[in-house]
N, C-alpha and C positions, 0 to 999 in steps of 0.2 A: 475580585472573583475568588471563591474558595479554591484551594489547590487540593482539597481532599477529594479523591476520585469518586467516592460514594455520594458526595454532596454536590458535585458539579452537575449542572443541567446541560447535558451533552446530547445533541441530536445528530444522527448520521444520515446524510442524504446522498443521492447520486448527483454527480456533477451536472448531469443533464437537467436536474430539477432547478438549478440556479447557475446557468452558464456564465453569469457575470463573474463568478468566482474563478474562472479560468485565468484571468490576468493576474490575480493574486497568487495562485498556485504556480503559474509560470515564473513569477519573480522568486518565489521560494525555491523552486527547482534550480534556477540559475545560481542563487546564493548558496544553496546547500551542496550542489553537485557541479561546481564550476568546472571541474576537470572533464566533465561530460557535456554539460549544457552551456558553459561559458562561451564568450566570444572566441571564434576560431576553432571551437571544439566540435566533435562529430555529432553531438546530440542536438535535437530541436525540441525544447520543452513545449512550446505552443503546439507543434504538430502532434507530439505524443498525447497531449491532453485533448486536442480536438478529435483524435481518433475515438476517444471515449464518448463523444457526442453523436456518433453515427447512429442513425435510427436502425433498429432491428439487428444490431450487431450483438452476438453472444459475448464476445470479448473484443477489445478491452473494455473495462469498466473502471470508473474512478469514483471513490466514495470520499466524502468530506465531512469531518466532524465540526459542528458549529456549537457555540455557546448559546445561552438563553437569549442573547440579543442578536443572534444570527451571524456573529463574527466567526470566521474560520479559525480552527485550532490546529487541525492536522488533516492528513489525507493518506489514502492507500489506494493502490490500483490492483486489478486482476488482469493478467495478460496471458497469452499463450506462448510468449517468448521471454526467456530469461537465461542467464548462464545456467546450463544444466538441462534446459528444455529439450535439447536434442537427445538426452538420455531418458528423460521422464516427461513425455508429453502430457499436457493437461492444463489446469488452471494454476497460475503462478501468482502469488502475492508479491507485488513489487511496489517500489516507490512509497514505502512507509515513511512518513515524515510528519513529525509533530513540530510545530513552530517552537523555536528555542524558548520563547516566553512561557510556554505551557508544558514543557517536558517534566517528567517525574510526577505527573498528576493522574496517571492511569489512562490517558487518552490513547496511547499506543495500543494497549491491551484491548480497549473498546473498538478501535479500528480493526485490529486483527480478528476479533470476534465477529464484527460486521462483515468482513471479507469472507470468513468461513461460511456465514449464513448465506451470503450472496452466491458464493460458488455452489453450495448445496442447492440453493433455490433454482439455479439454472442447470442443474442436473449433473454436476461433477461429483464423482464418488470420493475424490480426495483433493487436497490443495497442497501446493508445494511452495517453497521459497528458497532462495539462495542469499545468504547474508554473511557478512563479516562482523556485523555489529549488533544485530537484534536477536541473536540466539537465545539469550536469557528470556526474552519476551515470549517467543514462540514455545519454548520449553514450559513456561508457566501455563500455556494453553494446551498442554499435552501433545505437542508435536514430537516426532521422533527424528533424530539425525540419521540420515541414510548414506551420506557420502561427503567427502571434502574434495573440492576441485581447486586446482591452481589457476589463478587468473593473472592477468598482467599487473593487477594491483595487489596481489597476494592471495592467501587461501580464502575460499568461500565455502561455508558449510551449507549443505543442502538438507532441508528438513521437509517432512511430509506429515500430513494428518489425514486420516480417514474421516470422511464426513458421513454422518447419519442422515436419515430422512429429515426434511424440514418440519 
């Protein structure tokens, strides 16, 4: 597969369009965020992903990037809860994850753009995120840093982007 982001054939779908992907994403979440989703930890990856399958729910939503053969490359979610959501209610971009085999190929940017479109499409005037690691990606999409929070794991920067009409 080409690693050139402009040549990659990437489709982004809702998890609900192919719920079989849930098991793969669950495994990725546990591997990537073992301190939250690992054995004996407070998070439940399956439960978090299953919430994205609830019919008629505005949030949460989960999007999945697929290659031309339908293999998952990465994922992102929209939720109404995240560190900082008590200060800034709304749609929060969370769980941005590109599988390690496909990083640095532009998939993260495509997922962020898709999350922006999804949030705008369901009527949110802005989108937010809290991150310690993806600041450079959201800045490339014209997000603005609005605050830094201290969390148990260290500082988290909060970013916001105003969304225009779809």
